[in-house]
Steps between C-alpha positions, in 0.01 A plus 500: 500500500480441130834461327690418817682169514542294809862462592632175640730512798863413431579128508647348810875473511495121455741247640854598579749226427728596788220485755507177702125523569388553140356150451329462836158600370509240227627237742219566746244500219619158381508363856151625581363360172641156577382498861161643406439234235593217735292634789195586288467179299624287790237665720230416249620140503490503880140627495400226256664243726312633803164523324511154342715330769751364248816492709772728368508417130349823374724706727811342349361536149412864570851577625660344191258669258538832683877481472483408132260783420705750700821399320323543167375846601851601607634374167242701307566814699878496544662215311428544130792729431478827313186580309 
């Protein structure tokens, strides 16, 4: 065991520019991030509205904040250009 090096498997082939489906994974990741942020923070706002009987103000605020946070996360992950 001593002196032996672990070998990494070969890297994946990556995206092929001619493939029409090459960006689908990124598209679904962005879509699910946006929907997940809106549903999660909007759901927390809905729970606050139900617990404190405040109408629908926190639900609306949660949806807007969830969308804003999700857009920021998508920007950080995919939109900053080459690094």
